[in-house]
ROMARDO-592114 format. One line per field, with one value per residue (C-alpha): residue number from 0; x, y, z. Coordinates in steps of 0.2 Angstrom, whole numbers, plus 5000, padded with zeros to 4 digits. Layout:
// ROMARDO-592114
nr c(NUM:...)
east c(X:...)
north c(Y:...)
up c(Z:...)
// end
This chain:
// ROMARDO-592114
nr c(0:1:2:3:4:5:6:7:8:9:10:11:12:13:14:15:16:17:18:19:20:21:22:23:24:25:26:27:28:29:30:31:32:33:34:35:36:37:38:39:40:41:42:43:44:45:46:47:48:49:50:51:52:53:54:55:56:57:58:59:60:61:62:63:64:65:66:67:68:69:70:71:72:73:74:75:76:77:78:79:80:81:82:83:84:85:86:87:88:89:90:91:92:93:94:95:96:97:98:99:100:101:102:103:104:105:106:107:108:109:110:111:112:113:114:115:116:117:118:119:120:121:122:123:124:125:126:127:128:129:130:131:132:133:134:135:136:137:138:139:140:141:142:143:144:145:146:147:148:149:150:151:152:153:154:155:156:157:158:159:160:161:162:163:164:165:166:167:168:169:170:171:172:173:174:175:176:177:178:179:180:181:182:183:184:185:186:187:188:189:190:191:192:193:194:195:196:197:198:199:200:201:202:203:204:205:206:207:208:209:210:211:212:213:214:215:216:217:218:219:220:221:222:223:224:225:226:227:228:229:230:231:232:233:234:235:236:237:238:239:240:241:242:243:244:245:246:247:248:249:250:251:252:253:254:255:256:257:258:259:260:261:262:263:264:265:266:267:268:269:270:271:272:273:274:275:276:277:278:279:280:281:282:283:284:285:286:287:288:289:290:291:292:293:294:295:296:297:298:299:300:301:302:303:304:305:306:307:308:309:310:311:312:313:314:315:316:317:318:319:320:321:322:323:324:325:326:327:328:329:330:331:332:333:334:335:336:337:338:339:340:341:342:343:344:345:346:347:348:349:350:351:352:353:354:355:356:357:358:359:360:361:362:363:364:365:366:367:368:369:370:371:372:373:374:375:376:377:378:379:380:381:382:383:384:385:386:387:388:389:390:391:392:393:394:395:396:397:398:399:400:401:402:403:404:405:406:407:408:409:410:411:412:413:414:415:416:417:418:419:420:421:422:423:424:425:426:427:428:429:430:431:432:433:434:435:436:437:438:439:440:441:442:443:444:445:446:447:448:449:450:451:452:453:454:455:456:457:458:459:460:461:462:463:464:465:466:467:468:469:470:471:472:473:474:475:476:477:478:479:480:481:482:483:484:485:486:487:488:489:490:491:492:493:494:495:496:497:498:499:500:501:502:503:504:505:506:507:508:509:510:511:512:513:514:515:516:517:518:519:520:521:522:523:524:525:526:527:528:529:530:531:532:533:534:535:536:537:538:539:540:541:542:543:544:545:546:547:548:549:550:551:552:553:554:555:556:557:558:559:560:561:562:563:564:565:566:567:568:569:570:571:572:573:574:575:576:577:578:579:580:581:582:583:584:585:586:587)
east c(4398:4415:4431:4442:4457:4474:4485:4500:4513:4506:4509:4526:4538:4537:4550:4560:4547:4552:4543:4536:4547:4543:4550:4552:4540:4527:4510:4496:4480:4470:4483:4482:4463:4460:4467:4459:4442:4431:4428:4414:4416:4403:4409:4413:4401:4410:4396:4404:4394:4405:4410:4428:4422:4411:4426:4436:4421:4421:4440:4438:4424:4436:4449:4437:4431:4449:4452:4437:4443:4459:4451:4441:4457:4466:4451:4453:4472:4469:4458:4471:4484:4472:4477:4463:4466:4467:4458:4472:4486:4499:4513:4529:4520:4525:4519:4514:4519:4501:4505:4494:4501:4497:4505:4519:4511:4494:4499:4510:4496:4485:4498:4501:4482:4484:4500:4489:4479:4493:4489:4491:4479:4480:4466:4462:4462:4462:4477:4484:4502:4508:4522:4522:4524:4539:4536:4544:4545:4537:4549:4540:4523:4531:4538:4521:4511:4523:4522:4503:4502:4513:4503:4487:4493:4498:4481:4472:4483:4481:4470:4457:4447:4430:4422:4428:4415:4416:4434:4447:4458:4472:4470:4484:4477:4465:4455:4455:4439:4429:4437:4438:4452:4453:4462:4470:4454:4443:4456:4456:4438:4439:4453:4442:4427:4435:4452:4453:4468:4476:4487:4495:4482:4476:4462:4461:4457:4455:4473:4470:4455:4452:4443:4434:4427:4428:4437:4453:4469:4475:4488:4502:4502:4521:4517:4508:4516:4500:4490:4474:4459:4452:4439:4453:4463:4448:4439:4446:4461:4474:4466:4480:4493:4507:4503:4510:4503:4505:4517:4528:4529:4532:4547:4554:4552:4560:4574:4577:4575:4589:4600:4597:4600:4616:4622:4616:4626:4641:4639:4636:4652:4661:4654:4659:4677:4677:4671:4685:4698:4690:4691:4709:4713:4703:4714:4730:4725:4727:4745:4750:4743:4752:4769:4767:4763:4778:4789:4782:4784:4802:4805:4798:4807:4824:4819:4815:4832:4842:4832:4835:4853:4855:4846:4857:4873:4867:4861:4878:4887:4877:4881:4900:4901:4891:4903:4918:4912:4906:4924:4932:4920:4924:4943:4941:4930:4943:4957:4946:4943:4961:4965:4952:4958:4976:4970:4960:4976:4986:4972:4972:4990:4991:4976:4986:5002:4991:4987:5005:5013:5031:5038:5052:5040:5028:5043:5049:5032:5030:5045:5037:5020:5025:5025:5006:5004:5007:4991:4979:4963:4953:4936:4938:4933:4925:4936:4929:4923:4916:4898:4887:4889:4871:4875:4887:4873:4861:4874:4876:4857:4854:4868:4862:4844:4851:4860:4844:4835:4848:4847:4828:4829:4841:4830:4814:4820:4819:4827:4838:4835:4844:4839:4850:4856:4860:4842:4834:4824:4832:4817:4818:4829:4837:4842:4861:4857:4848:4832:4820:4815:4805:4799:4810:4804:4821:4832:4845:4863:4864:4877:4870:4868:4859:4850:4841:4822:4817:4799:4792:4798:4803:4818:4823:4832:4850:4846:4836:4828:4829:4824:4815:4805:4809:4799:4801:4791:4789:4781:4771:4769:4752:4749:4753:4752:4766:4768:4778:4780:4793:4800:4812:4829:4825:4810:4811:4819:4809:4792:4775:4780:4792:4779:4774:4763:4762:4770:4772:4788:4782:4769:4764:4752:4747:4742:4733:4733:4719:4728:4712:4711:4722:4724:4735:4741:4750:4751:4741:4726:4722:4709:4703:4705:4692:4699:4692:4707:4722:4737:4753:4763:4764:4772:4777:4780:4788:4788:4798:4797:4778:4776:4767:4769:4758:4754:4748:4741:4750:4737:4730:4727:4737:4725:4729:4727:4731:4742:4749:4751:4763:4778:4794:4807:4820:4827:4815:4820:4809:4801:4796:4786:4784:4772:4768:4771:4775:4789:4792:4804:4810:4807:4814)
north c(4577:4578:4575:4591:4592:4585:4597:4603:4595:4578:4579:4577:4591:4602:4599:4613:4621:4622:4627:4613:4607:4594:4577:4582:4568:4581:4583:4595:4588:4589:4579:4565:4566:4564:4546:4541:4535:4537:4521:4516:4513:4499:4484:4469:4455:4439:4426:4410:4400:4389:4371:4377:4391:4379:4368:4383:4387:4370:4371:4389:4382:4368:4381:4392:4377:4373:4391:4391:4375:4383:4399:4388:4380:4396:4403:4388:4390:4409:4404:4393:4408:4419:4425:4421:4437:4450:4439:4444:4434:4430:4444:4437:4422:4414:4398:4394:4378:4372:4372:4387:4402:4420:4436:4442:4459:4451:4438:4450:4462:4448:4442:4460:4461:4445:4450:4455:4439:4428:4415:4416:4407:4403:4413:4398:4383:4391:4381:4389:4394:4399:4409:4420:4408:4409:4414:4403:4410:4399:4401:4389:4397:4414:4410:4403:4418:4430:4421:4420:4439:4442:4432:4438:4456:4452:4444:4459:4471:4460:4466:4452:4448:4456:4442:4427:4428:4411:4412:4426:4425:4438:4450:4452:4467:4482:4489:4508:4510:4497:4501:4482:4471:4454:4437:4427:4418:4433:4444:4432:4434:4453:4454:4444:4457:4474:4483:4494:4501:4489:4493:4484:4479:4494:4498:4517:4523:4541:4545:4537:4546:4565:4572:4585:4574:4557:4550:4539:4549:4546:4560:4570:4589:4594:4612:4609:4593:4584:4569:4574:4565:4567:4581:4591:4591:4595:4608:4609:4618:4609:4614:4618:4612:4601:4584:4566:4549:4542:4528:4540:4553:4538:4532:4550:4551:4534:4540:4554:4543:4532:4547:4551:4533:4534:4549:4542:4526:4536:4545:4528:4521:4537:4533:4515:4520:4532:4518:4507:4521:4524:4505:4505:4520:4511:4495:4506:4515:4501:4496:4514:4519:4503:4508:4526:4519:4508:4522:4534:4520:4517:4535:4537:4522:4529:4546:4536:4526:4542:4551:4536:4536:4555:4553:4539:4549:4565:4556:4547:4563:4570:4554:4555:4573:4569:4555:4566:4580:4568:4560:4578:4582:4566:4568:4586:4581:4567:4581:4592:4578:4574:4593:4594:4579:4586:4603:4594:4585:4601:4609:4595:4595:4614:4613:4600:4611:4626:4615:4612:4621:4617:4633:4623:4611:4625:4635:4620:4616:4633:4632:4616:4624:4642:4638:4635:4653:4658:4648:4659:4661:4668:4661:4645:4646:4632:4628:4631:4615:4614:4608:4601:4612:4614:4625:4612:4598:4609:4612:4593:4591:4604:4598:4580:4586:4597:4582:4572:4586:4586:4567:4569:4583:4572:4557:4567:4577:4593:4606:4618:4634:4651:4667:4672:4690:4692:4690:4700:4716:4732:4734:4717:4717:4700:4694:4690:4671:4673:4665:4680:4693:4709:4724:4739:4757:4762:4754:4742:4745:4729:4727:4728:4710:4703:4691:4704:4706:4724:4727:4715:4713:4695:4684:4666:4653:4648:4630:4621:4604:4594:4577:4568:4576:4590:4599:4616:4627:4646:4658:4674:4690:4693:4708:4712:4701:4689:4673:4657:4646:4640:4646:4642:4651:4657:4668:4686:4698:4714:4718:4711:4694:4693:4693:4678:4667:4680:4668:4650:4649:4651:4644:4654:4654:4672:4676:4693:4706:4699:4682:4673:4676:4664:4662:4651:4659:4652:4659:4674:4663:4666:4656:4659:4645:4643:4646:4651:4654:4665:4657:4660:4644:4635:4619:4616:4599:4596:4580:4585:4568:4567:4586:4591:4607:4606:4619:4615:4626:4622:4627:4617:4604:4602:4606:4605:4621:4618:4607:4612:4598:4600:4593:4602:4605:4616:4615:4623:4637:4642:4659:4672:4688:4702:4716:4731:4728:4710:4698:4680:4668:4651:4639:4623)
up c(5102:5093:5103:5107:5096:5103:5113:5103:5115:5112:5093:5084:5084:5069:5056:5047:5035:5017:5001:4990:4976:4963:4967:4986:4992:4997:4987:4988:4997:4981:4971:4984:4986:4967:4968:4984:4989:5004:5012:5024:5042:5045:5054:5042:5041:5047:5046:5039:5027:5016:5021:5024:5034:5044:5047:5053:5064:5072:5075:5082:5094:5100:5103:5112:5123:5127:5131:5142:5151:5154:5161:5173:5179:5181:5191:5203:5205:5208:5223:5230:5230:5239:5257:5269:5278:5264:5251:5238:5230:5242:5245:5253:5259:5276:5284:5302:5310:5307:5289:5284:5273:5274:5268:5280:5283:5286:5299:5308:5310:5316:5329:5335:5340:5349:5360:5375:5375:5381:5367:5348:5336:5317:5308:5297:5308:5325:5331:5347:5351:5369:5361:5346:5332:5321:5303:5290:5272:5259:5244:5232:5236:5234:5217:5211:5217:5209:5192:5193:5197:5182:5170:5177:5174:5156:5152:5159:5148:5132:5118:5115:5099:5100:5091:5102:5115:5123:5128:5127:5112:5109:5095:5081:5072:5075:5061:5062:5052:5061:5078:5081:5086:5078:5080:5066:5061:5061:5053:5038:5035:5037:5024:5012:5013:5014:5014:5029:5038:5050:5065:5080:5093:5103:5114:5112:5095:5098:5093:5076:5071:5068:5083:5072:5058:5067:5052:5051:5049:5031:5029:5038:5036:5035:5038:5055:5059:5063:5056:5046:5039:5021:5026:5035:5018:5008:5018:5035:5043:5032:5016:5003:5015:5009:5015:5014:5015:5033:5027:5018:5032:5044:5034:5034:5053:5055:5044:5056:5071:5063:5061:5079:5084:5075:5085:5101:5097:5094:5110:5118:5111:5117:5135:5134:5129:5143:5154:5148:5152:5169:5173:5167:5179:5193:5190:5190:5206:5218:5213:5211:5228:5235:5227:5234:5251:5251:5246:5259:5272:5268:5268:5285:5291:5285:5294:5310:5309:5307:5320:5332:5328:5331:5347:5353:5348:5357:5372:5372:5371:5386:5396:5392:5397:5413:5418:5415:5425:5439:5439:5441:5455:5464:5463:5470:5484:5489:5489:5500:5512:5514:5517:5529:5539:5539:5546:5559:5565:5566:5576:5588:5591:5593:5606:5616:5615:5622:5637:5642:5658:5654:5645:5636:5628:5622:5614:5606:5599:5593:5582:5574:5570:5566:5548:5549:5554:5535:5530:5521:5530:5515:5510:5501:5483:5473:5459:5441:5434:5416:5417:5403:5388:5383:5368:5361:5363:5353:5340:5338:5338:5325:5314:5314:5310:5296:5289:5289:5280:5267:5265:5264:5251:5240:5242:5239:5224:5233:5223:5233:5223:5223:5214:5199:5202:5184:5178:5192:5187:5193:5205:5212:5228:5233:5250:5254:5253:5237:5244:5245:5232:5236:5226:5229:5227:5220:5207:5213:5207:5197:5183:5166:5158:5143:5154:5165:5164:5159:5159:5173:5191:5190:5192:5187:5198:5194:5195:5182:5178:5162:5167:5181:5195:5208:5221:5230:5241:5242:5254:5249:5259:5267:5256:5238:5222:5218:5207:5205:5191:5178:5162:5148:5148:5131:5137:5131:5143:5137:5130:5134:5129:5143:5157:5167:5157:5143:5131:5127:5136:5154:5166:5181:5196:5202:5220:5221:5234:5245:5246:5241:5222:5213:5194:5182:5166:5151:5133:5138:5144:5162:5172:5190:5202:5215:5233:5250:5261:5259:5250:5258:5255:5239:5234:5216:5209:5192:5182:5167:5158:5160:5156:5172:5182:5198:5211:5229:5243:5259:5271:5286:5273:5257:5242:5223:5214:5196:5185:5168:5156:5141:5133:5139:5126:5136:5153:5166:5178:5193:5190:5203:5200:5212:5212:5224:5242:5240:5243:5240:5249:5244:5259:5252)
// end
């Protein structure tokens, strides 16, 4: 019964089809067949009769005997490497104290079954152990077993000469026509008798013969991209197709493979180059992180020192004020005590005078004490004493904290921005401190200037940066669309080219009405930024010399939104854009 044809997905991919042209390397089947002959498929006669051949036979017999002896030795060694439990080659062999070896899994299973017996025994010598024996891995035996398993597997997979019957001898070639594999010795005899197609040793010949005609493949059909036999080309499904000899077609495919390999090698070089760059970044990461950590640690140390000094100063002021007030109260209490004692003396003397019976003494005493009759008897009022001035303490505290923040801004390159009223669009209302911009329903009465934006509701900052780094923060309204970014002072003031990001002179981040949708825009190119929470606070970091403009969402966690990378050629001003129902405020 003929074998079924090969499935299309097991064949080579079809090349680009092109009409036959003379000299193209493709020939019609009839042209090729006219110069070829059909060869027989009988097995070659390899009986050796000459003296040289007999000598070769004796040498072969000696080799076969040696191979047979080696096979016997290998068989004996194989038995020594068998586990007595599973009867297979040792797998992770371990040894009991009695000296016998077993697979780790095998002996553990045996010992598990003996757990309830109270005594453990060796499966081979029946030696007894009162406690579960420790398993010691036999590294040397493990290596020997692994090597033997590997060699046994290779021998089993090797293609052997079909004529070496006394001992297995590896084949070096396979004859397609004869469907036999031969060693060097038998191959020499085969070559002397016939000229058949030889391939590398193989067991399965089905993929080298036509499943329809059971003939060896001789040609390659370029139209169908399959191998074909002579009968296929003469009268089969590949009749009148353009075909090539297998060797020619193979060389062409090899050339295509070399081209693909060249492309893959280029890709490999690119990946290796990227690996080097990533390795360099990895090497730079640790010292860079260490440097940033050191700077941040120093900064927080300075902040703590300033806060500690401020705390000490404010607490000292509170203590000084407390001592002053306490001293005043103490003096006042002493004065009150003296007056109280003086009054008590006068009262005592007057009471004694009231007890006198001699009128003369009473009258004379009256003259002495009559002046005390003018003493005011109104309710005694507590004198006003200035207590601790809490407001003054808070003023000192806030003033000190403000100084610390100003120092922090200077050391952290925080840019103190103000909005330029000369550039604000007529419908952009600015706050008195020039920190907040909002969209106005009516035009603001600004003086006319050449710097003022006309078409878009936007404004630039007065301050600019032309070197180094700086940072500032803005806050958006909950509703409405607004944007923040940076622009050159030479940006157009009117027309479509004056919009935020609508030119090569501005870079902008737009937060849309829902608060979640965010896009970056530059040179008319906008790109949506993935975001899942409303953006109301944004930090902007500028590294002018490195050409980076970065935006960060200041939410529960700080998250990077986008970074523009370019080479700045002019000073950069902060840019603020406001749309319907929106406002934007400079926080830092």
